[in-house]
C-alpha positions as CSV (number, residue, x, y, z in Angstrom):
1,M,-1.7,8.8,-14.8
2,K,0.2,6.8,-17.4
3,L,3.1,8.6,-19.0
4,K,3.3,8.8,-22.8
5,T,5.8,6.6,-24.6
6,K,8.3,8.2,-27.0
7,G,6.2,6.8,-29.9
8,E,3.1,8.5,-28.5
9,H,4.9,11.8,-28.2
10,I,6.0,11.5,-31.8
11,E,2.5,10.5,-32.9
12,Y,1.1,13.5,-31.1
13,W,3.3,16.0,-32.9
14,A,2.9,14.3,-36.3
15,T,-0.9,14.2,-35.9
16,Q,-1.1,17.8,-34.9
17,S,1.1,18.7,-37.9
18,I,-1.3,17.0,-40.3
19,D,-4.3,18.7,-38.7
20,D,-2.6,22.1,-39.0
21,L,-1.8,21.6,-42.6
22,E,-5.4,20.7,-43.3
23,A,-6.5,23.9,-41.5
24,S,-4.2,25.9,-43.7
25,E,-6.1,24.6,-46.7
26,V,-9.4,25.8,-45.2
27,L,-7.9,29.2,-44.6
28,Y,-6.6,29.4,-48.1
29,V,-10.0,28.5,-49.6
30,G,-11.4,31.3,-47.4
31,K,-8.8,33.7,-49.0
32,K,-7.0,34.1,-45.6
33,Y,-3.6,33.7,-47.2
34,L,-1.5,35.1,-44.4
35,Q,-3.2,32.9,-41.9
36,A,-2.9,29.9,-44.2
37,L,0.8,30.5,-44.3
38,F,0.9,30.9,-40.5
39,F,-0.7,27.5,-40.1
40,S,1.6,26.0,-42.8
41,H,4.5,27.1,-40.7
42,L,2.8,25.7,-37.6
43,A,2.4,22.4,-39.3
44,L,6.1,22.2,-40.1
45,E,7.0,23.3,-36.6
46,K,5.1,20.4,-35.2
47,V,6.6,17.8,-37.5
48,C,10.0,19.2,-36.8
49,K,9.3,18.7,-33.1
50,A,8.3,15.1,-33.8
51,C,11.8,14.7,-35.4
52,W,13.4,16.3,-32.4
53,V,11.7,14.0,-30.0
54,K,12.7,11.0,-32.1
55,D,16.4,12.0,-31.8
56,H,16.5,12.9,-28.1
57,A,16.1,11.0,-24.8
58,E,13.7,13.7,-23.7
59,N,10.2,14.0,-25.0
60,T,9.8,17.7,-24.7
61,P,11.1,19.7,-27.6
62,P,12.5,23.2,-27.3
63,K,9.9,26.0,-27.0
64,T,10.8,27.8,-30.1
65,H,9.2,28.6,-33.5
66,N,12.4,28.6,-35.4
67,L,12.3,25.6,-37.7
68,I,16.0,25.7,-38.6
69,F,17.0,25.8,-34.9
70,I,14.8,22.8,-34.1
71,L,16.1,20.7,-37.1
72,A,19.7,21.6,-36.3
73,Q,19.3,19.7,-33.1
74,T,18.2,16.5,-34.9
75,N,20.2,13.9,-36.9
76,L,18.5,15.0,-40.2
77,E,20.5,16.5,-43.0
78,I,18.5,19.1,-44.8
79,S,19.4,20.3,-48.3
80,P,20.4,23.9,-49.0
81,R,17.0,24.3,-50.8
82,Q,15.1,23.0,-47.7
83,K,17.1,25.4,-45.5
84,E,16.3,28.3,-47.8
85,F,12.6,27.4,-47.7
86,L,12.6,27.1,-43.9
87,L,14.1,30.6,-43.7
88,E,11.3,31.8,-46.0
89,I,8.4,30.2,-44.1
90,N,9.9,31.2,-40.7
91,R,8.9,34.8,-41.6
92,F,5.2,33.9,-41.5
93,Q,5.4,32.5,-38.0
94,I,7.6,35.1,-36.4
95,E,6.5,38.3,-38.2
96,G,2.9,37.1,-38.3
97,R,2.7,37.3,-34.6
98,Y,3.2,41.1,-34.4
99,P,0.4,43.4,-35.5
100,E,2.8,46.1,-36.8
101,Q,4.3,43.6,-39.2
102,L,1.1,42.0,-40.4
103,T,0.2,44.7,-42.9
104,S,3.5,44.7,-44.7
105,L,3.6,40.9,-44.7
106,A,0.0,40.7,-46.0
107,K,1.0,42.9,-48.9
108,L,3.6,40.3,-49.9
109,T,1.1,37.5,-49.9
110,N,-1.5,36.6,-52.6
111,A,-3.2,33.4,-53.7
112,T,-0.3,32.4,-56.1
113,I,2.4,33.0,-53.6
114,A,0.5,31.3,-50.8
115,R,-0.2,28.2,-53.0
116,T,3.4,27.9,-53.9
117,I,4.6,28.1,-50.3
118,M,1.9,25.8,-49.1
119,N,2.8,23.2,-51.8
120,E,6.4,23.3,-50.7
121,A,5.4,23.1,-47.1
122,K,3.3,20.0,-47.8
123,Q,6.2,18.3,-49.6
124,L,8.6,19.1,-46.7
125,Q,6.0,17.9,-44.2
126,Q,5.7,14.6,-46.0
127,W,9.5,14.2,-46.2
128,L,9.8,14.9,-42.4
129,L,6.8,12.6,-41.6
130,N,8.6,9.8,-43.4
131,K,11.7,10.4,-41.3
132,V,9.8,9.9,-38.0
133,Q,8.0,6.7,-39.0
């Protein structure tokens, strides 16, 4: 079995990121706002992992969902606003995994809030994709 090259690993994570952001749009249209934000986070997680792979000799990024932690281990310099956004969207991955927190998190989410967060996620995803190309 042929081992993947570094470029193939990066391409894998980047492609998965794009697919997940597309899935978040389908969920949004279906009025599944919490799930749409979960997938938006997942999309960012995967592109962050592509950045991690680019900056390391290894091709296996850390098994974490914390976007700030992943990016802190790269050569990227993120702005204070980007860091603030990453903190915000991290909630939808971490808290969204636990049933007891889903109800309270769902109450904080509506179409307008979801669209705003998703638009910012898309911008950040594009910025990160440009960094791994």
